[in-house]
DRENBAVEX-806654 format. One record per residue (C-alpha): residue number from 1; residue in one letter; x, y, z. Coordinates in steps of 0.25 Angstrom, whole numbers, plus 5000, padded with zeros to 4 digits. Example, Ala and Ser with C-alpha at 12.3 -4.5 7.8 and 13.67 -1.06 7.14 Angstrom:
// residues 2
REC     k   r     px     py     pz
REC     1   A   5049   4982   5031
REC     2   S   5055   4996   5029
***
This chain:
// residues 125
REC     k   r     px     py     pz
REC     1   X   5305   5469   5427
REC     2   X   5305   5453   5426
REC     3   X   5313   5449   5413
REC     4   X   5309   5436   5406
REC     5   X   5318   5424   5406
REC     6   X   5322   5416   5393
REC     7   X   5329   5402   5395
REC     8   X   5337   5393   5387
REC     9   X   5341   5382   5395
REC    10   X   5351   5370   5392
REC    11   X   5358   5375   5380
REC    12   X   5370   5365   5378
REC    13   X   5384   5369   5374
REC    14   X   5396   5363   5372
REC    15   X   5409   5371   5377
REC    16   X   5423   5370   5382
REC    17   X   5422   5376   5396
REC    18   X   5428   5372   5409
REC    19   X   5441   5373   5416
REC    20   X   5446   5359   5412
REC    21   X   5453   5356   5400
REC    22   X   5445   5345   5396
REC    23   X   5433   5355   5397
REC    24   X   5439   5363   5387
REC    25   X   5444   5353   5378
REC    26   X   5431   5344   5378
REC    27   X   5420   5353   5381
REC    28   X   5407   5350   5388
REC    29   X   5392   5354   5387
REC    30   X   5387   5366   5394
REC    31   X   5372   5369   5396
REC    32   X   5368   5383   5397
REC    33   X   5354   5388   5402
REC    34   X   5351   5403   5399
REC    35   X   5341   5412   5405
REC    36   X   5338   5426   5400
REC    37   X   5331   5438   5407
REC    38   X   5325   5446   5396
REC    39   X   5312   5453   5392
REC    40   X   5304   5444   5382
REC    41   X   5292   5454   5380
REC    42   X   5296   5460   5368
REC    43   X   5298   5448   5362
REC    44   X   5286   5442   5367
REC    45   X   5278   5455   5361
REC    46   X   5286   5454   5347
REC    47   X   5287   5439   5346
REC    48   X   5300   5442   5338
REC    49   X   5313   5434   5342
REC    50   X   5321   5448   5340
REC    51   X   5314   5453   5353
REC    52   X   5320   5442   5362
REC    53   X   5333   5433   5364
REC    54   X   5335   5423   5353
REC    55   X   5338   5411   5362
REC    56   X   5343   5403   5350
REC    57   X   5353   5413   5347
REC    58   X   5357   5415   5361
REC    59   X   5357   5400   5363
REC    60   X   5367   5399   5351
REC    61   X   5376   5411   5357
REC    62   X   5376   5404   5372
REC    63   X   5381   5392   5365
REC    64   X   5392   5399   5357
REC    65   X   5396   5405   5370
REC    66   X   5397   5392   5378
REC    67   X   5404   5384   5366
REC    68   X   5416   5395   5363
REC    69   X   5428   5400   5371
REC    70   X   5429   5390   5383
REC    71   X   5430   5395   5398
REC    72   X   5433   5389   5410
REC    73   X   5420   5392   5419
REC    74   X   5405   5391   5416
REC    75   X   5404   5404   5424
REC    76   X   5411   5410   5412
REC    77   X   5403   5403   5402
REC    78   X   5390   5407   5409
REC    79   X   5395   5422   5409
REC    80   X   5397   5420   5393
REC    81   X   5384   5415   5391
REC    82   X   5377   5426   5400
REC    83   X   5384   5436   5391
REC    84   X   5380   5430   5379
REC    85   X   5365   5431   5385
REC    86   X   5366   5445   5389
REC    87   X   5370   5449   5375
REC    88   X   5356   5451   5370
REC    89   X   5351   5464   5377
REC    90   X   5336   5458   5380
REC    91   X   5343   5448   5390
REC    92   X   5343   5454   5405
REC    93   X   5350   5443   5411
REC    94   X   5355   5429   5408
REC    95   X   5355   5417   5417
REC    96   X   5365   5407   5412
REC    97   X   5368   5393   5416
REC    98   X   5379   5385   5412
REC    99   X   5378   5370   5415
REC   100   X   5391   5362   5413
REC   101   X   5385   5348   5415
REC   102   X   5398   5341   5412
REC   103   X   5407   5349   5422
REC   104   X   5418   5342   5426
REC   105   X   5415   5338   5440
REC   106   X   5418   5325   5447
REC   107   X   5405   5322   5452
REC   108   X   5391   5319   5446
REC   109   X   5384   5331   5444
REC   110   X   5372   5336   5436
REC   111   X   5377   5350   5431
REC   112   X   5387   5361   5434
REC   113   X   5378   5374   5431
REC   114   X   5381   5389   5433
REC   115   X   5371   5401   5431
REC   116   X   5373   5415   5430
REC   117   X   5365   5427   5427
REC   118   X   5369   5439   5421
REC   119   X   5362   5452   5418
REC   120   X   5364   5462   5408
REC   121   X   5373   5473   5412
REC   122   X   5364   5486   5414
REC   123   X   5373   5498   5407
REC   124   X   5372   5512   5412
REC   125   X   5375   5524   5403
***
């Protein structure tokens, strides 16, 4: 079965993540892209927000996840965000990209980005 994709791109957050002391102390901008795999037919049929993922609430939860407890790696941060996305049972999978445009690299560069895709765990009785 094909699933639909809901995307929220370019969510700017301020976080204190990184392996260097100054990153933890001063903080920096992180930009988050979210793509969620879900069936939007129930919401389309009902035209009711309760039948879909409220992306306004999702973005608030993702921002809170980025802005809390610092971690060293964007891999850890991306997993934290994916876990937040998968809290809603309607989300079958989540693709999360964490952009770290101000990463401490001694070269001219446009962006550092990590993309992960996580699927809902299938539970068996």
